[in-house]
Structures are given as structure tokens and as C-alpha cells.
C-alpha positions as CSV (number, residue, x, y, z in Angstrom):
1,M,58.3,257.4,22.0
2,L,56.9,256.9,18.6
3,K,59.3,256.9,15.7
4,A,57.4,255.7,12.7
5,V,53.9,256.0,11.1
6,F,52.8,253.2,8.5
7,F,49.8,253.5,6.1
8,D,47.9,250.9,4.4
9,F,47.9,251.8,0.7
10,D,44.3,250.9,-0.7
11,G,41.4,252.3,1.1
12,V,44.0,254.8,3.0
13,L,46.2,256.2,0.7
14,T,43.5,255.9,-2.1
15,T,40.0,256.4,-2.2
16,D,38.8,253.0,-3.5
17,K,38.5,250.2,-0.8
18,T,41.0,247.9,-2.3
19,G,43.4,247.7,-5.5
20,S,41.3,244.7,-6.7
21,A,38.3,247.0,-6.8
22,T,40.1,249.8,-8.9
23,T,41.5,247.3,-11.4
24,T,38.3,245.2,-12.1
25,H,36.1,248.1,-12.2
26,Y,38.2,250.0,-14.7
27,I,38.7,246.8,-17.1
28,S,34.8,246.1,-16.8
29,Q,34.2,249.8,-17.8
30,K,36.5,249.9,-20.8
31,T,35.8,246.3,-22.2
32,G,32.0,246.1,-21.5
33,I,32.7,242.9,-19.7
34,E,30.3,242.2,-16.8
35,L,31.9,243.3,-13.7
36,S,31.1,239.9,-11.6
37,T,32.9,238.1,-14.7
38,V,36.0,240.4,-14.4
39,K,36.1,240.1,-10.4
40,A,35.6,236.3,-10.6
41,A,38.5,236.0,-13.0
42,F,40.9,238.1,-11.1
43,A,39.7,236.4,-7.7
44,R,41.0,233.1,-8.7
45,H,44.6,234.6,-8.8
46,N,44.3,237.1,-5.8
47,T,46.1,235.1,-3.3
48,A,48.9,233.9,-5.4
49,L,49.5,237.3,-6.8
50,T,49.2,239.0,-3.5
51,L,51.9,236.5,-1.9
52,G,54.2,236.8,-4.9
53,K,53.8,233.3,-6.2
54,T,52.8,234.9,-9.6
55,T,52.5,238.1,-11.6
56,H,49.8,239.4,-13.9
57,S,52.1,238.8,-16.8
58,E,52.1,235.3,-16.0
59,I,48.4,234.7,-15.8
60,W,47.3,237.5,-18.4
61,R,46.7,234.7,-21.1
62,Q,44.7,232.7,-18.5
63,L,42.7,235.9,-17.6
64,C,41.9,236.7,-21.3
65,D,40.7,233.1,-21.9
66,D,38.2,233.4,-18.8
67,L,37.2,236.8,-19.9
68,G,36.6,235.5,-23.6
69,Q,38.4,238.4,-25.1
70,S,42.3,238.8,-26.1
71,L,43.0,242.0,-24.4
72,S,46.4,243.8,-24.4
73,I,48.3,243.9,-21.0
74,S,48.5,247.4,-21.5
75,L,44.8,247.8,-20.3
76,L,46.1,246.4,-17.1
77,H,48.5,249.2,-16.8
78,E,45.8,251.9,-17.6
79,A,44.0,250.4,-14.5
80,F,46.9,250.8,-12.3
81,E,47.0,254.4,-13.4
82,S,43.4,255.0,-12.8
83,T,44.1,254.3,-8.9
84,P,42.5,257.5,-7.3
85,L,44.8,258.9,-4.9
86,N,43.5,260.1,-1.6
87,K,45.4,263.6,-1.7
88,E,44.3,264.8,1.8
89,M,45.8,261.6,3.2
90,F,49.0,262.4,1.0
91,T,49.2,265.7,2.7
92,L,49.0,264.3,6.4
93,A,52.1,261.6,5.2
94,R,54.0,264.7,4.2
95,S,53.2,266.6,7.5
96,L,54.3,263.5,9.5
97,R,57.5,262.9,7.8
98,Q,58.9,266.1,9.3
99,A,59.0,264.2,12.7
100,Y,58.7,260.5,12.0
101,L,59.5,257.7,9.6
102,V,56.6,257.3,7.1
103,G,56.0,253.9,5.4
104,I,53.5,251.8,3.6
105,I,52.6,248.3,4.7
106,T,50.4,246.9,2.0
107,D,48.8,243.3,0.9
108,N,49.3,244.1,-2.9
109,K,50.8,243.0,-6.2
110,K,54.4,243.7,-6.9
111,D,53.9,244.7,-10.2
112,R,51.0,247.0,-9.5
113,I,52.9,248.6,-6.6
114,D,56.1,249.1,-8.7
115,Y,54.1,250.8,-11.5
116,L,52.4,253.0,-8.9
117,R,55.9,253.7,-7.3
118,R,57.1,254.9,-10.6
119,Q,54.0,256.8,-11.8
120,H,53.7,258.8,-8.2
121,N,57.3,258.9,-7.1
122,L,56.0,257.2,-3.9
123,D,59.7,256.6,-2.8
124,A,60.2,260.4,-2.4
125,L,57.8,260.6,0.2
126,F,57.6,257.2,1.9
127,D,60.8,255.9,3.6
128,F,59.8,252.4,3.3
129,V,57.3,250.5,1.1
130,I,56.7,246.7,2.4
131,V,54.6,245.0,-0.1
132,S,53.1,241.4,0.8
133,A,54.0,240.1,-2.6
134,E,58.0,240.8,-1.9
135,V,57.8,239.5,1.6
136,G,55.6,236.4,0.8
137,S,53.4,237.4,3.9
138,D,50.0,239.4,4.1
139,K,48.6,241.4,7.0
140,G,47.0,238.1,8.4
141,E,50.5,237.2,9.5
142,Q,53.1,238.6,11.6
143,S,56.1,238.5,8.9
144,I,55.3,241.4,7.0
145,F,55.0,243.7,10.0
146,L,58.3,242.2,11.6
147,T,59.7,243.0,8.2
148,A,58.4,246.5,8.2
149,L,60.1,246.9,11.9
150,R,63.3,245.8,11.0
151,S,63.3,247.9,7.7
152,T,62.9,251.2,9.8
153,G,65.1,249.9,12.9
154,V,62.1,250.8,15.4
155,K,60.4,248.7,18.1
156,A,56.7,247.7,18.0
157,S,55.9,250.0,20.7
158,E,57.6,253.0,18.6
159,A,55.3,252.5,15.5
160,V,51.6,253.2,14.3
161,F,49.8,251.3,11.7
162,I,46.8,252.7,10.0
163,D,44.3,250.4,7.9
164,N,40.8,250.8,6.7
165,N,40.1,247.1,7.6
166,K,40.0,246.3,11.4
167,E,41.0,242.8,10.8
168,N,44.4,243.9,9.6
169,L,44.8,245.9,12.7
170,M,44.8,242.5,15.0
171,V,48.1,241.1,14.2
172,P,50.2,244.6,14.4
173,S,48.3,245.1,17.9
174,A,49.3,241.8,19.4
175,L,53.0,242.3,18.2
176,G,52.7,245.8,20.2
177,M,52.4,248.4,17.5
178,K,49.8,251.0,18.1
179,T,47.0,250.9,15.3
180,C,44.4,253.3,13.9
181,F,41.3,252.5,11.9
182,H,40.5,254.7,9.1
183,D,36.8,254.6,7.8
184,D,37.3,254.7,4.1
185,E,33.8,255.3,3.4
186,R,33.7,258.5,5.4
187,N,37.1,259.0,4.5
188,D,37.3,262.0,7.4
189,V,41.2,262.6,7.5
190,Q,40.4,265.2,10.2
191,V,39.0,262.1,12.6
192,L,42.1,260.1,11.8
193,V,44.3,263.1,12.8
194,K,42.6,263.2,16.2
195,L,42.7,259.6,16.5
196,L,46.4,259.6,16.0
197,Q,47.0,262.4,18.2
198,E,45.2,260.5,21.1
199,L,48.0,257.8,20.3
200,G,50.7,260.2,21.0
201,V,51.6,261.2,17.5
202,A,52.5,264.9,17.1
203,I,51.0,266.6,14.0
204,G,51.9,269.8,12.4
205,D,50.1,271.5,9.7
206,A,47.9,268.7,8.1
């Protein structure tokens, strides 16, 4: 019997493929700095940020040096705020919460997710938000999924995980979780609903 449904964040609950894409595009647009330059400056810190080994505040001076401009960190917060939510997916999550535990498992920066949790009151909708930067493990390893299962108190066979990257479905599938791929380019939530129903997820009005 299924008891929990976990969503990836960026590319599933948002309409941008990754959080890095949201952040770098916004900063490039606001500053006029070439997107490739912004991407390169952030990319060198991405793994450390995602695994919780550093924060944006700690690396901000280095980022500014790499970008060749002295920028207020408030620009970063504006970039967080620009994250485009996938409203239809949030409607699905609300529908699922009537019968299931609903959570988020995301490879993400702690400061970014903390900001978005406050901005969008994510904890009012999602029972659990599991962030790689807090766990110290990304979706290429078992630890983040085992943390999610322990947090919810469900067995792997009782949980479903939705992600827009097929590679991120390999580890949870090996653990015994049911998995579902969401094509973020099509963003057809009704197709996802059908896939979930095929896995045994009962869905009301989504």
C-alpha cells in the first residue's frame, strides 16, 4: 500500500529545469553580464553548495570577483524570488495530500530552499522537505532517500518519487521505491497523473 509521494523541486514543482538555471539567468539579465560567465562563476561552487559544505553568503565575495562586479547579495535573493512555480503541480500535491504523506526530495542549496520555504509557505503543503545540503548527500547516493523514508516512517515499497531527470530515479528504484519521470519540457501534468495512477496512486480532483 502506497503511503507517501515525494516530488523533486526544480523541474517538477517549478517550470525551470534547475535552480541554477533560474538563478544564473536572473543575475545575467539584471546585471548585463554574459550568461556563460555567470554560469561558470556559480558552477565552480555548485557541488559544495548542494552538499552543504558552503553557503552563498560565504562565497559571495569570490563570486563578485569572478563576475568583475561588486553586487549586493540582495540580487541573489531576488533571483530566488523569481523561481517560477509550477502551479498545476502544486494543485496535484494538494490533491494527493488528502490521502498520502507528501514531501520534497531535492538536490539544492539550503539557503535557497529556506528562502523559498518562507516565501511560499512550503511547510504548510509538504509534510517533509529533504534537502541535499542538509543531508550532505545528493540523489546519486542512497542517504538522501533513506533520510526521506526515515522521516516519513514509510518503507521504500510504500513511497513514490517524481523527478525530471531519469538518472535521479536510479537510486530510489534500486532501494525499492516506485519512481515516475516527469518531462519538464512538455510539463504535461495530466500525463504524470496517469503514470501515477498506473503505479497505484489514488488521485482525486487534480
